[in-house]
C-alpha positions in Angstrom: -2.2 3.9 26.8 -0.9 7.2 25.2 1.1 7.7 28.4 2.6 4.4 27.8 3.3 5.0 23.8 5.3 8.4 25.0 7.8 6.0 27.2 9.4 4.0 24.1 12.8 5.6 22.9 13.8 3.3 20.7 10.6 2.2 19.6 10.4 -1.4 21.4 6.3 -1.5 21.8 3.8 -0.5 19.4 0.2 -0.4 20.2 -2.9 -1.0 19.1 -6.5 0.7 20.4 -9.8 -1.0 19.8 -12.7 0.9 19.9 -15.9 -0.1 19.7 -18.7 2.3 19.7 -22.7 2.3 19.0 -23.3 5.7 18.3 -21.4 9.6 16.9 -19.6 11.4 18.7 -20.4 14.4 21.4 -16.9 16.3 20.3 -15.8 16.1 17.4 -13.4 18.7 16.9 -11.8 17.5 20.9 -11.3 13.6 19.6 -9.7 14.8 15.9 -7.5 17.1 18.1 -6.6 14.3 20.4 -6.0 11.8 17.1 -3.9 14.1 15.8 -1.8 14.4 18.7 -1.6 10.3 19.2 -0.4 9.9 15.6 2.9 11.1 16.8 2.6 8.1 18.7 3.7 4.7 18.6 0.1 3.3 18.1 -3.5 2.9 15.9 -6.8 3.3 16.7 -9.3 0.8 15.8 -12.7 1.7 15.6 -15.9 -1.0 15.2 -19.2 0.6 14.7 -21.7 -1.9 16.6 -25.2 -1.0 15.7 -27.0 1.0 13.4 -26.1 4.3 13.8 -24.9 7.0 11.6 -21.1 6.5 11.8 -20.3 8.8 9.2 -17.7 11.1 11.9 -16.2 7.0 12.2 -15.1 7.6 8.5 -14.4 11.4 8.6 -11.7 10.0 11.7 -10.3 7.1 9.3 -9.3 10.7 6.8 -8.6 7.6 3.9 -8.3 10.0 1.7 -5.8 12.5 3.3 -4.3 12.8 6.7 -6.9 14.0 9.3 -6.5 17.4 10.5 -8.2 19.2 13.4 -8.7 23.2 14.1 -4.8 23.0 15.4 -2.9 20.5 13.2 -2.4 17.6 11.1 -1.9 14.5 11.5 1.8 13.0 11.0 -0.1 10.4 9.9 -2.6 8.0 9.1 -3.8 5.9 13.0 -7.4 5.1 12.2 -9.0 2.5 10.8 -12.9 2.7 11.1 -15.0 -0.8 10.3 -18.7 -0.7 10.5 -19.7 -4.3 12.1 -23.1 -4.4 10.0 -21.1 -4.9 6.9 -19.1 -7.8 7.9 -22.9 -9.1 10.1 -22.9 -11.7 7.7 -19.5 -12.9 6.9 -17.1 -15.4 9.0 -15.2 -14.0 11.4 -12.1 -13.8 9.3 -12.8 -11.7 7.4 -14.0 -9.3 9.8 -10.4 -9.6 11.3 -9.2 -9.0 8.2 -10.6 -5.8 7.3 -10.2 -4.8 11.3 -6.3 -5.1 11.1 -5.7 -3.7 7.4 -3.9 -1.1 7.6 -1.7 -1.7 10.9 0.9 -3.2 9.6 1.3 0.0 6.9 0.6 2.8 10.0 3.7 0.8 11.8 5.9 1.1 9.0 5.4 4.7 8.4 5.5 5.5 11.9 9.1 3.3 11.2 10.0 5.4 8.7 9.6 8.9 10.0 11.4 7.9 12.5 14.2 6.3 11.3 14.1 3.1 13.0 15.0 -0.6 12.3 12.6 -3.0 13.3 14.6 -5.6 16.0 15.7 -8.6 14.7 14.5 -11.7 16.4 17.1 -13.9 18.4 17.3 -17.4 19.2 14.1 -18.3 16.9 13.3 -20.8 15.3 10.2 -21.9 13.3 8.5 -24.9 14.9 5.7 -27.0 13.1 
């Protein structure tokens, strides 16, 4: 996916990577470095934690309190959204979907602004009911 994301200039595509996990990371620092590098690309990463594991590391990757930092660099923008599925086990699928996708619109806008891109206009589209 990262290879495809690098090819898009001017931006024609924006990618969303969905990861499902049931455990903790084995190499947190390497994961941070990959996400920091990916923050330069037209993409968002959504992580859904499944099960009862300790997902503290996923909250760190989500970096809602600031940009994610690795040993090498700082993320250009926030691209990670972490959602623990257990918080929505008794909710409707719509509530889960809303939480999962909550940050993607702003992440897309942030990417477009950083790269001085304007969304393409839709041609010959009609609203049908």
